[in-house]
C-alpha positions, 0 to 999 in steps of 0.5 A: 367834448363827447356830447358836444362832438355828437351833437355837432355830427348830429347836426351835419347829418340832418340833411345828408349833406356838406357844403361849403359853408357846413365844411368851413364849420367843420374844419373850425370846429376840430381845430378849435376842438383841438383833441389830443391824439388819444382822440382821434379814433373815437371821433372816427369812430363815432362818426359812423356810430352816429351815421348809423342812425341816420341809415333810412330804406332809401338808397339814395339817401344812404349813398349821401349818408356815406359821403357825408362820413367820408367827408367828416373822416376826410377833415379829421384826417386832413386837420390832425393827422399826417403822413406817416415817411412809408417805404415802399410805397406804390402808386394807387391801382384802383383795380387792384384796391377795389377788388380788395375791398369787394372782397372784404365787403361780401360778408359784411364782416372782418374777422381777425384773419381778414383784418390781419390781410387788411394791414398786411395790404396797406404796409406790405404790397399796397402801401400808398405813396401819400398823395393817395391816401385820400384816394385809397380812403374814399375808394372804401367809401365808394365800393361801399355804395354798391353794397347798400340795401334797404335793410337797416341792419344790412347797412349798419354791418357795411359801416362797420366794414368800411370803419374798419377799412379805415382805421387800418389805413390810418394806422398803417399809413397816417400818424396824429400831428404834433399836439399842443394844448392852445390858450391855456394861461396859467394861474400861479396863484391856483389852490391844488382844489381849482387845478384838480378841477382844471385837470379834471376838465382837461381830461377828454380820454378818461372813461365814462362810467356806465359806457366804458366800464360798470362797478360793483360797490356791493354793500360798500365799506368803511375806510377804516374797515380792514376786512373785505366783504365782497363777493365779487370784483370792484369791475364788473364791465371794461370796454377793451377796446378803450385799452388800445387807446395809445397811452392806455396801450403804452401804460399797461406795456409797463406793467410787466416791466418790474418784479413785484418781491421786493428786495429783488435786483430788476434788470431793465432791458433796453427794450423796457427801457424804450417802453417807458421813453414811449409812455412818457412821450405819449402822456406828453401829449395830452391836455393834462400833462401839457397844462403841468408843464406849462404850470411847472414852467411858469412856476420855475424859470429852470424848467424850459418852455419848450416841453420836448426837452422835458424827456431827451435822451442820449444814447440812451442816457437822460439828459442832464436836464431831466431832473429838473423837468421831470421832478416838478411836474411830477410832484405837481402832479403828486400833490394834486393825487394826494388831495384827491385821494383824500376825496375818494376815501371820504366819498367812495366805498373801498373794494377790491379790484379782482 
C-alpha cells in the first residue's frame, strides 16, 4: 500500500492542480484502498511529506501546492472519517482562528506547550461545529500561504506546522468511519501457509525494517545455543511515532496490567477491563482480524456473521457468545503463529530484546 500511495500522490502533485477528473480519481483511489483506521494518520502525513518534494522558489507554485495538499486531506477526511459527537461547539470565528494560527506559524515551530494549547483550542475553547470542521482546517492552509518564502527549508517547517494543526483538529473533532473488509472471500481449503501469506498481504499497518526500526543481529546464533553472545540490544532504533497508532498504543496500555510473578493473584480493575476491550475493539478494525472472523464464520455456523457480536459486554460481563466467537479466531491465529514461529526459528538469529 505504501509505495502505491506515495506514487499516487506524486502523480497528483506533478502539475500542482486537481481538476474534476483527478478529484474523482482520488476518491475512487481512497475507496479502493479502503485504509483501516490505523493507517489514516500515515495517509495524511505522507501527503505533507511527499508534498515537500515539490516545494520550489516560485511562491505561486507553492501556494498551489498547499491547495493540493489541502484537497488530498479533504478527500481523506470525507472518504474515511466522520465528525465526532461533540459538546460545547461554537460557530466558526474566522478572526479568532486566524489569529491563533498566526501565533503558531510565527516561529515555524510547535513545541509541546503549543501543541497542548492547540488541542485545548479545538477541544475546549473553539470546538467547531460539524459543518465548520472543513472550514477550520482550510483556514490553516489559507493562513499558511502568508508564511511561504523562497527558502525550501523554511517552507518545509511551515508544512510541518500545518500538519500539526490538522493532526490536532482531526484527533479532536473527527473519528474513523467504521471499517469493513471489502470483497474478501474465504477459501475453506486454504492451507496454513496460504493463510499466513494472506494475513501478511492484508497487514498494511506493520512496521517496515530500516525505515520504522533497525535491528542488530550481531554474529547471529543457532536456535539450540543456550548462551547469548550478543553485546548490544537487538533493536538499535524504533520510530516511537509508530507506537502511537491506535492498535499499537492500545496494546502497550495492557502491558502493566499483569503480574510477572507466577502464583501471584491479579486484581483486575475497571480501568484495566476498559483497556482490554479497547484493544479488542481496535484490532477488530484491522484487515487481518476481520479476515480471521470471516474465516471462522465460514467454518462454523455458530459464529455470527456480524463481527460486532464478537466482543460484547453487558454491565461489564462477557456475553455468552464470547467463548464461541473469540476462541475460534484466536485458535486460528495461534495455528498461524505456530507456523510462523517455526519459520522464524529457522531463519532468524536468536537475540535478546533489550
